[in-house]
C-alpha positions as CSV (number, residue, x, y, z in Angstrom):
1,X,97.9,-109.3,22.9
2,X,95.8,-111.6,21.1
3,X,95.9,-111.2,17.8
4,X,93.5,-113.9,16.9
5,X,89.8,-112.1,15.7
6,X,87.5,-111.8,18.2
7,X,83.7,-113.3,16.9
8,X,81.2,-110.7,17.0
9,X,78.8,-111.9,19.5
10,X,76.0,-110.1,18.0
11,X,76.4,-112.4,15.1
12,X,76.1,-115.3,16.8
13,X,72.8,-114.3,18.5
14,X,69.4,-115.4,17.5
15,X,68.2,-112.6,15.4
16,X,65.4,-110.2,16.4
17,X,62.2,-110.4,15.1
18,X,60.4,-107.0,14.5
19,X,56.6,-107.9,15.3
20,X,54.3,-104.7,14.6
21,X,50.8,-104.4,16.4
22,X,48.0,-102.7,16.0
23,X,45.2,-100.6,17.7
24,X,42.0,-100.0,16.7
25,X,41.3,-96.6,16.3
26,X,38.8,-96.2,19.1
27,X,41.8,-97.3,21.4
28,X,44.3,-95.0,20.7
29,X,41.5,-92.6,22.1
30,X,41.9,-94.0,25.4
31,X,39.3,-97.4,25.5
32,X,40.9,-100.5,26.7
33,X,41.6,-102.7,23.3
34,X,44.3,-105.0,23.1
35,X,46.8,-105.2,20.5
36,X,46.3,-107.1,17.3
37,X,49.4,-108.6,15.5
38,X,49.0,-110.0,12.1
39,X,52.1,-112.5,12.8
40,X,49.8,-114.4,15.1
41,X,46.9,-114.7,12.0
42,X,49.4,-117.9,10.7
43,X,47.9,-119.9,13.2
44,X,44.4,-119.5,11.2
45,X,45.9,-119.1,8.0
46,X,48.2,-122.0,7.9
47,X,45.5,-125.0,8.1
48,X,44.4,-123.1,4.9
49,X,47.4,-122.9,3.0
50,X,48.0,-126.7,3.8
51,X,44.7,-127.4,2.5
52,X,45.5,-125.2,-0.9
53,X,49.0,-127.3,-1.0
54,X,47.6,-131.0,-0.7
55,X,44.9,-129.5,-3.9
56,X,47.7,-128.5,-5.6
57,X,49.1,-131.9,-5.9
58,X,47.1,-132.8,-8.0
59,X,48.6,-134.3,-11.3
60,X,46.1,-131.9,-13.0
61,X,48.1,-128.5,-11.3
62,X,51.2,-129.5,-12.1
63,X,53.6,-127.2,-14.2
64,X,55.9,-128.2,-16.6
65,X,58.8,-127.4,-15.0
66,X,57.0,-129.6,-11.7
67,X,56.5,-132.6,-14.3
68,X,59.7,-132.6,-14.7
69,X,61.4,-132.6,-11.3
70,X,58.6,-135.8,-10.7
71,X,60.3,-137.6,-13.7
72,X,63.9,-136.0,-12.7
73,X,63.7,-137.9,-9.6
74,X,61.4,-141.0,-11.1
75,X,58.0,-139.9,-8.9
76,X,54.3,-140.5,-9.9
77,X,51.6,-139.0,-8.2
78,X,50.5,-142.5,-7.9
79,X,54.5,-143.4,-6.3
80,X,53.8,-140.3,-4.0
81,X,50.7,-141.5,-2.3
82,X,52.2,-145.1,-1.8
83,X,54.3,-143.8,0.5
84,X,51.7,-142.4,2.4
85,X,53.2,-138.8,2.5
86,X,50.0,-136.8,2.9
87,X,48.9,-139.1,5.4
88,X,52.2,-138.5,7.1
89,X,52.1,-134.8,6.7
90,X,48.7,-134.2,8.0
91,X,49.6,-136.0,10.9
92,X,52.8,-133.7,11.3
93,X,50.3,-130.9,11.1
94,X,48.3,-132.4,14.2
95,X,51.3,-132.9,16.1
96,X,53.0,-129.3,15.8
97,X,50.2,-128.1,18.2
98,X,51.2,-130.7,20.6
99,X,55.2,-131.2,20.0
100,X,58.1,-129.5,21.6
101,X,58.3,-127.8,17.9
102,X,57.7,-128.4,14.4
103,X,61.2,-130.6,14.2
104,X,60.1,-132.7,16.6
105,X,56.3,-132.9,15.2
106,X,58.0,-133.7,11.1
107,X,60.2,-136.7,13.0
108,X,57.3,-138.3,15.0
109,X,54.9,-138.1,12.4
110,X,57.2,-140.0,10.2
111,X,57.2,-137.1,7.6
112,X,61.0,-136.2,8.2
113,X,61.7,-140.3,7.3
114,X,59.8,-139.7,3.7
115,X,62.9,-139.4,1.0
116,X,63.7,-135.8,0.1
117,X,62.8,-135.3,-3.2
118,X,58.9,-136.8,-1.8
119,X,59.3,-133.7,1.5
120,X,60.6,-131.1,-1.2
121,X,56.8,-131.5,-3.1
122,X,55.8,-130.8,-0.2
123,X,57.6,-128.1,0.9
124,X,57.4,-126.6,-2.5
125,X,53.7,-126.5,-2.9
126,X,53.6,-125.2,0.7
127,X,55.5,-122.7,-0.5
128,X,53.9,-121.2,-3.7
129,X,50.3,-121.2,-1.5
130,X,51.8,-119.2,0.7
131,X,53.6,-116.7,-1.5
132,X,49.7,-116.5,-3.1
133,X,48.1,-116.3,0.6
134,X,50.8,-113.1,0.8
135,X,49.4,-111.7,-2.6
136,X,45.8,-111.9,-1.4
137,X,46.2,-110.7,2.1
138,X,48.0,-107.5,0.4
139,X,45.2,-106.8,-1.9
140,X,42.7,-106.8,0.8
141,X,44.6,-104.0,2.9
142,X,45.9,-102.1,-0.2
143,X,44.4,-100.8,-3.5
144,X,45.6,-102.0,-6.8
145,X,47.1,-98.9,-7.2
146,X,48.5,-98.1,-4.2
147,X,51.3,-99.8,-1.9
148,X,51.1,-101.9,0.9
149,X,50.9,-100.7,4.5
150,X,54.3,-99.0,5.6
151,X,55.1,-101.6,8.4
152,X,54.3,-104.4,6.3
153,X,56.6,-103.0,2.8
154,X,59.5,-102.2,5.5
155,X,59.7,-106.0,6.7
156,X,59.4,-107.3,2.7
157,X,62.0,-104.7,1.8
158,X,64.1,-105.9,4.5
159,X,63.8,-109.7,3.3
160,X,64.8,-108.8,0.0
161,X,68.2,-107.1,1.5
162,X,68.7,-110.1,3.5
163,X,68.7,-112.6,0.5
164,X,70.7,-110.0,-1.3
165,X,73.5,-110.3,1.5
166,X,73.0,-113.7,1.3
167,X,73.9,-113.7,-2.8
168,X,76.7,-111.1,-2.1
169,X,78.1,-112.9,0.7
170,X,78.5,-116.1,-1.0
171,X,80.6,-114.5,-3.9
172,X,83.3,-113.4,-1.5
């Protein structure tokens, strides 16, 4: 008998994606109507998020902590422009629809070759705009005094739990 612990094959597999889909009420009554998958909306909102992130790069929108980060990295708005980072990121966005995957698009565009501190500026602003888009989207589908739709709330609760698991596992 082998005393070595057996690797859990489930743990090594890629996590299953939970996709929720909706059908209009009329479709449930028997009419032929395709399912609607809100996760596909990222194809439509993604460019808007990138556009909002680019606007948030302007110095007038920098929060104190962001200014501090830029200074700590020896960066300025002008130095970011001199690296051609906005152009390279824009190129990556147009290439992502043609490339094998997003990593390839970032590399082929030259964006992945920029200093990490500059890449982080973009990812930070995109993340902030992404969270703002979630907030705005939820406000569109739920009343302020109501909870968000149950399918959405379940996914968000699961994400919060998984991030908590990461912290707990790091303590061990």
